[in-house]
GUPAMAR-946882 format. One record per atom (N, C-alpha, C): residue in one letter; x, y, z. Coordinates in pm, whole numbers, plus 50000, padded with zeros to 5 digits. Layout:
# GUPAMAR-946882
AXYZ
...
***
This chain:
# GUPAMAR-946882
M412051420855239
M412281431355141
M413451427555051
E413321430354921
E414401428054827
E414521439954733
G415721441654679
G415951452054580
G416131465854639
H416281466754771
H416441479754835
H417891484354830
I418101496954866
I419431502954867
I419741507255009
V420811501655066
V421251505055200
V422251516555190
I422081526755272
I423011538055274
I423531539855416
T424851539255433
T425461543355559
T425931557855542
G426031564955654
G426411579055644
G425341587355574
A424101582855584
A423021589255507
A422631602855562
T423031606255684
T422651619255738
T423691629955706
G424791626255640
G425741636155591
G425191643455469
I425891653555423
I425371661955315
I425171653855186
I426091644855153
I425961636755032
I424881626255052
G424941619055164
G424001608155188
G422561612855194
T422321624355257
T420961629555266
T420411632755128
E421191639755047
E420731643454913
E420501631054828
L421411621354837
L421261608954762
L420001601454805
A419821599854936
A418661592354986
A417351598854943
L417261612054955
L416021618954918
L415721617454769
R416751617854686
R416521616354541
R416101602154507
L416701592454572
L416311578554547
L414881576054590
I414521581154708
I413151579454757
I412161586254663
A412501598254616
A411611605554525
A411421598254394
S412421590354354
S412331582954228
S411621569554244
G411221566154367
G410501553754391
G411341542154438
R412641544454463
R413501533554512
R413311531754662
D413411519354708
D413351516354851
D414731518554913
V414791527155012
V416051530555078
V415981526355224
V417031519755270
V417171516355412
V418361524255465
V418101532455566
V419111541255621
V419771534655742
F421091533455739
F421871528955854
F422381541455925
A422091542956054
A422481554956125
A422651552156274
R423491560256339
R423641558956485
R422351563256555
N421751574156507
N420531579456567
N419411577956466
T418621567356480
T417591564756380
T416471575056383
G416201580656501
G415161590856510
G415541603356434
A416781607756450
A417261619556377
A417291616756228
A417671604556191
A417721600856049
A416321601255988
A415321596356061
A413951596256010
A413431610355991
A413811619456080
A413381633356068
A414041640155949
K415281636655922
K416041643055814
K415731636855679
I415421623855679
I415181616555554
I413831609455565
P412731616555551
P411421610055561
P411141601155440
G410381590755463
G409941582355353
G410811570555321
A411861568155400
A412701556455376
A411951543755412
A412401532655354
A411751519755381
A412131514255518
G413201519455577
G413611514755708
G414741523255763
Y414851523455897
Y415911530755967
Y416531520856065
V417801517756046
V418451506956119
V419611512656200
S419691508756327
S420771513156414
S422081506556372
W423081514956344
W424371509856298
W425441520456320
D426611516056360
D427791524556352
D428991515656325
S430131521956302
S431301514556253
S431851504556354
D431471505856482
D431981496556583
D431131483956596
M430001483356525
M429101471956537
M429531460956439
V430311451656490
V430841440956406
V429721431856356
S428731429756438
S427581421556399
S426351426756472
G425201420656443
G423991424956509
G422801423756417
E421661429056462
E420441427956384
E420531435056250
W421441444956240
W421571452456116
W421941443755998
T422621432756023
T423071424255911
T421891418755831
A420751416655896
A419581411455825
A419071421255721
S419331434155741
S418861444255646
S419671444455517
L420801437455515
L421591436355393
L421071425255302
E420361415555360
E419861404155282
E418941408955171
G419271405055046
G418441408354931
G418561422654883
A419461430354943
A419631444254898
A420191444554756
F419761454254677
F420351456254545
F421731462354558
A421901471854651
A423171478954662
A423391483554805
V424661485554836
V425071492254959
V425911504254919
V425511516054963
V426291528254941
V426881532055076
H428171530355088
H428851531655217
H429581545055222
L428971554855292
L429511568355299
L429971572155440
A429821563155535
A430061566655675
A431561568055704
G431861577455792
G433241579655838
G433321592355918
K434071592356025
K434231604256109
K434871615456027
P434311627656029
P434891638755952
P436361641055988
L437201642255886
L438641643255907
L439091657255946
L438601667155875
L439091680755893
L438111689555969
E437301683556051
E436391691056136
E436601686856281
G436261695856371
G436361692256512
G437581697656584
G438261707856525
G439361714256596
G440691707156577
R441561708356678
R442931703256667
R442961688156653
W443911683656573
W444121669356558
W444901664156678
T444441653056729
T445161645656832
T445341631556781
E446171623956851
E446321609956812
E445011602556823
G444191606456923
G442881600356937
G441961603456821
H441991616056774
H441171619856659
H441591612256535
K442881611156514
K443381604056396
K442991589356401
A443111583256520
A442751569156533
A441261567156510
A440431576456559
A438981575356541
A438601576656394
C439261585856323
C439011587556179
C439381574956102
Y440521569256137
Y440971557056070
Y440041545356100
D439771543156229
D438961531656269
D437541532256214
S436951544156210
S435561545156164
S435431540656019
R436471542555942
R436441538555801
R436821523855782
I437911519855846
I438421506355826
I437481496055889
K437121498256016
K436281488556085
K434881487856026
G434321499355991
G432971499355934
G432901492055801
T433891494455714
T433911487755584
T434141472855600
R435041469355690
R435331455055715
R434081447855765
A433331454355854
A432131448155910
A431071446055802
L430891455755714
L429901454355607
L430251442955513
V431511442355472
V431921431855378
V431841418155444
S432231417455570
S432131404755643
S430681400155652
A429771409455678
A428351405855685
A427831401055550
M428301406955442
M427871402855308
M428241388255281
A429361383955336
A429811370255311
A428811359955362
G428051363555465
G427101354155523
G425701355155467
L425491363355366
L424151365055310
L423811354255209
V422551350855201
V422091341555097
V422041348854963
K421431360654962
K421371368854841
K422141381654866
K423311382554805
K424221393554830
K423881405654743
P424291417654784
P424071429454700
P424761428054565
E424221434554466
E424851434654334
E426031444154330
V425951454954408
V427011464954401
V427271470954539
L428531473554567
L428971481054684
L429671493554634
I429111505154665
I429791517754637
I430401522354768
S431721521654775
S432411524454900
S433161537654888
S432861546554978
S433461559854975
S434971559054996
S435691567554926
S437111569854947
S437301584754921
A438511589054894
A438751603254873
A440011605354790
I440121617254732
I441301620254650
I442541621954736
G442381622154869
G443541621554956
G444371609054932
Y443801599254861
Y444511586954822
Y445841590154754
Y445881601054678
Y447051604154596
Y448131611954671
G447881615254798
G448821623454872
G448451638154865
A449121646454944
A448811660754950
A450041668754909
F449821679654832
F450921687254773
F450721702154795
E451841709254806
E451831723554834
E451341731854717
N451731727854595
N451481736054478
N450801728254367
C450011735054287
C449331728554175
C450321722254078
G451521728054067
G452491723053971
G453361711854024
D453101707354147
D453951696854205
D453761683354138
T452621681154075
T452361668654004
T451681672053871
G451611662453784
G450751663853668
G449321661053711
E448451659253614
E447071655953646
E446991641553695
L446281639553805
L446201626453869
L444881619753832
A444971609753746
A443801601553712
A443831588953800
E442881580053778
E442721568553867
E443921559153867
S444731559553763
S445891550553756
S447071555553837
A447001567653891
A448111573253969
A448321565354097
S449551565354145
S449901557654265
S449351564354390
A449241556154495
A448821561354624
A449951569554686
G449581579454767
G450561587154840
G451021579454963
S451801586355048
S452351579455165
S452061586755297
D451261597455292
D450981604655415
D449781598355488
F449381604555598
F448341598655683
F447011597055608
L446571607455539
L445291606555469
L445361596455355
A446491596055285
A446651586255177
A446571572055232
N447171569855348
N447131556555409
N445711552655450
I444951562355502
I443561559455535
I442801555055410
C442931562955303
C442171559955181
C442601546555122
H443891543855121
H444381531055069
H443811519355148
D443921520055280
D443451509055364
D441931507655359
W441241518755345
W439771519055331
W439371511155208
E440051513755097
E439731506654973
E440081491854982
V441191488955049
V441601474955067
V440511466955139
E439831473155233
E438781466255307
E437541463855221
A437301472555123
A436111470955037
A436311460454928
L437531459154878
L437771450754760
L437441435954777
P437571429854896
P437201415654908
P435751412654872
A434891422754869
A433501420254828
A433431415354684
E434441418654604
E434471413754465
E434501398554461
K435211392354554
K435291377754557
K433951371354594
L433051379554648
L431711374754681
L430751376554564
G431251381954452
G430401384354336
G429731397954338
V430221406954424
V429661420454435
V430521429954353
R429901437754268
R430621448154193
R431001459354290
V432291462854293
V432771472754389
V433211485454315
V432671496754359
V433051509854308
V433711517354423
L434931522354398
L435681529854499
L435591544654463
L434771551854535
L434431565554500
L435421575254564
R436411579454486
R437431588754535
R436931603054516
T436291608154619
T435601620954611
T436531632454643
G436391643354569
G437121655554596
G436381664154696
I436621677154692
I435971686454783
I434561689154731
V433581684254805
V432181685654763
V431691699554804
L431201706854707
L430761720554731
L429291720954769
S429011726954883
S427661729254931
S427711740955028
T426681749155030
T426621760155126
T426191755355263
R425841742555276
R425341737355402
R426391729955483
S427581727855423
S428601720155493
S429921721555420
G431021718355490
G432301716955424
G433041729955399
M434031729155310
M434941740255284
M434231752855237
L433301751355144
L432621763155091
L431871770555201
Q431141763355282
Q430411769655392
Q431351777455483
K432501771455517
K433451777955607
K434071790355544
M434361789855415
M434991801255348
M434011812755327
M432721809755316
M431741820255291
M431611830055408
T431821825255530
T431621833755647
T432521846155645
P433851844855632
P434661857155627
P434351865755504
F433991859555392
F433631867555275
F432401876055303
N431471870755381
N430281878455416
N430631891355490
Y431771891055563
Y432211902655639
Y433341910255568
F433511907555440
F434501914655357
F435941912155401
V436211900855463
V437581897555503
V437971883755450
G437401879855337
G437671866755281
G438941866455198
G439451854355179
G440631852355097
G441041837755098
P442121834655028
P442581820655021
P443141815855154
V443161802655171
V443751796355289
V445161791955255
G446131795255339
G447511791655313
G448131800155202
T449031794155126
T449731801555020
T448821804854903
G447751797154888
G446871798954773
G447331791254650
K448481784654659
K449041777654543
K448591763154534
Q447981757954641
Q447551744054641
Q446341742154548
C446201730054495
C445121727154401
C443851723054475
I442741727854426
I441431724054478
I440711716054370
S440561703354393
S439811694554302
S438421693054362
W437461699754303
W436151701954363
W435071694854282
I433861694354340
I432711689254266
I431431694954327
H430501698754244
H429181703454289
H428431691654350
L427711694154458
L426941683554525
L426041676154427
D425391683154336
D424491676554241
D425231666554153
D426441670154109
D427211660854025
D427711648954105
E428071651154231
E428491640054317
E427361629654327
V426151634454352
V425021625254364
V424721618554230
A424831625954121
A424591620253988
A425571609053957
I426821610554000
I427821600153978
I427441587454054
I427011588954177
I426611577254256
I425411570454192
L424451578154144
L423281572254079
L423691564453954
Q424641569853877
Q425151562653761
Q425831549653803
A426641550653909
A427401538953954
A426491527854005
L425331531354058
L424391521254105
L423921512153993
D423591517853881
D422891510253777
D423711507253652
N424881513153640
N425721511053522
N426821501053555
P426781488953500
P427771478753535
P429191482053489
S429341492353404
S430681496353363
S431451503153476
Y430721508053574
Y431381514653687
Y431911504053782
R433201503453790
R433871493353873
R435261498453908
G435711495954030
G437041500554071
G437041515354104
P438231521654104
P438321535754145
P437671545254046
V436951555054100
V436301565554021
V436591578854089
N437291587754020
N437551601054074
N436301609654059
A435671612854171
A434471621154170
A434891635654189
V435351641654080
V435781655654078
V435331661753945
A435141674953946
A434851682053822
A436101682253733
P435951684553604
P437101683753513
P438041695653517
N437761705753601
N438571717853600
N439031721653741
P440101714953791
P440631718953922
P441221732953914
V441271739854029
V441791753454034
V442731754754153
S443531765354154
S444331768354272
S443431774054381
M443901773754504
M443141779654614
M442911794654590
S443931801354536
S443761815654505
S442671817654402
G442661809054300
G441631809854198
G440261807054255
F440181797454346
F438901794254410
F438391806254489
A439281812254570
A438871823654651
A438441835354564
S439131837454454
S438761848454364
S437381846254303
E437111833954261
E435801830954203
E434701832254309
L434991827754431
L434001828854538
L433701843554567
G434761851754573
G434561865854595
G433741872354484
A434031868354360
A433291874054247
A431811870554254
V431511858054287
V430111853754295
V429391860754410
M430091862754522
M429461869054638
M429511884254634
G430221889854535
G430351904254529
G431231909754639
R432281902154675
R433171905954783
R434621905054734
P435521912954793
P436931911754756
P437551899154814
S438651894754754
S439401883254805
S440801888154837
L440941894954951
L442161902254983
L442861897555109
F442231889055188
F442751885955320
F443051871055335
P444221866655290
P444551852355303
P444661848255449
V444341835455475
V444471829655609
V445811822655615
P446791827955689
P448131821955691
P448121807855748
K449081800055704
K449191786355753
K449351786155904
L450051795955961
L450261796356106
L448941796856181
V447981804556129
V446681805456194
V445961791956188
V446041785456073
V445401772356058
V446051762256153
Q447381763356169
Q448081754356260
Q447641756256404
L447401768856444
L446961771456581
L445591765156607
I444751764556503
I443411758956519
I443421743756509
M444191738556414
M444081724356379
M445301715956415
G446421722256448
G447621714356473
G448061707156346
E448321694156358
E448811686356244
E447851686756125
G446561687956152
G445591688256043
G445801699655947
A446521710155991
A446791721555903
A447601717355781
E448431707155797
E449241702655684
E448391698055567
Y447171693555596
Y446281689055491
Y445311700055448
A444971708955540
A444061719855506
A444691729755410
V446031730355406
V446711739955319
V447401733055201
K447071720755178
K447591713455063
K446441708354977
G446761702454863
G445721697354777
G446251687554674
Q445401684354577
Q445741674854471
Q445131679854339
K445851677954231
K445331681454099
K444781668754034
V443511665954066
V442901653254026
V441891655653914
V441871646653817
V440941647653705
V440061635153699
P438851636553644
P437901625253639
P438111616453516
G439261609653512
G439611601853394
G438551591653357
F438121583453453
F437131573153424
F435831579253377
L435361589453445
L434081595653408
L434121601453268
Q435241607353232
Q435361612853097
Q435361601652993
E436001590553025
E435981578952934
E434551573752916
Q433771574553021
Q432381569753017
Q431431579752953
G431921591652926
G431061601952868
G430121608352968
F430481607853095
F429641614153197
F429541629153170
R428321634453178
R428091648653151
R427911656153282
F428881664253315
F428801672253436
F427801683553416
A426901685053512
A425981696453507
A426721709353538
W427801708053619
W428531719853664
W430031717653648
P430541718753525
P431981716553503
P432841728653536
K432251740653545
K433011752853568
K432711758353707
L433771762353776
L433641766353915
L432721778353934
H432861788653852
H432041800653870
H430541797153862
D430181789153765
D428771785353749
D428301776853866
A429171767753913
A428811759254026
A428571767554152
L429471776854179
L429321785354297
L428071794054288
A427821799454170
A426641808054153
A425361800154178
D425311787754131
D424121779554154
D423961776254301
L425031772054366
L424971767854505
L424591779654596
I425241790854576
I425001802354663
I423641808654633
G423281809054505
G422011814954468
G420811806954515
N421001793754525
N419881785054562
N420011779154702
G421061782954775
G421231778054912
G421401763054922
K422071757054824
K422231742454824
K423381738254914
***
């Protein structure tokens, strides 16, 4: 097989939507997953389902990279899910990203026909986490890396992907913001208390939320696959970041519920421990590269994005 697209992390909310759209458009998709049976049930119609996880330094999976047009690398242990942070959780989050990316790039070095492009997931945590929207100016791709734990993960993650450039592979570093979907992530979690009329912002409400509609996230990846201008870091965020208070107010308005009951940082700390420091902070990130490219967001405004997602159960 040649010209196919390999996707790791394909059973996540972004990977599943991306894979299904590619398959529907006639592209050959090979899914890398820990559980190939579950992947096949979730993503029918793929050209192949290959056993892979971030600890597999080598193996039969490497043959599936031969002749691939692209690798979209989205795999990584969820950072802010799973309860309290422990040193073990932090190490697992770090290793799943660093080791998995290193293994993929190392395997590419041994291929006869290498992929044309590697889209490697990263996150806006690259820039560090801040208490208030006014703590920084707008952070475009040229902004420096932060120095906290999440920033270090993102920095090292990108460092592992970049050597693919020396192999002649175009590398896109996808710095994704908070992806909005009713099926997973922050929006899903915030909707539950709003359903019971006890919703509100998390923490002080002053932190910035740099968000993106799931449809726009997938559209950016599709552009990055086929547009050779996409190279290096790309901030995958909508052009209008908001404060957490503003986000909660818009969510309440769309759901027809009040936004009166903030979740104090102390409560988040009891649930998450150290992870609370990141759950109550944010970044004011803008899509500088995408705007330069003239990318057209289907959902640039938060109210419209939330109304579409909630109204259609996306």
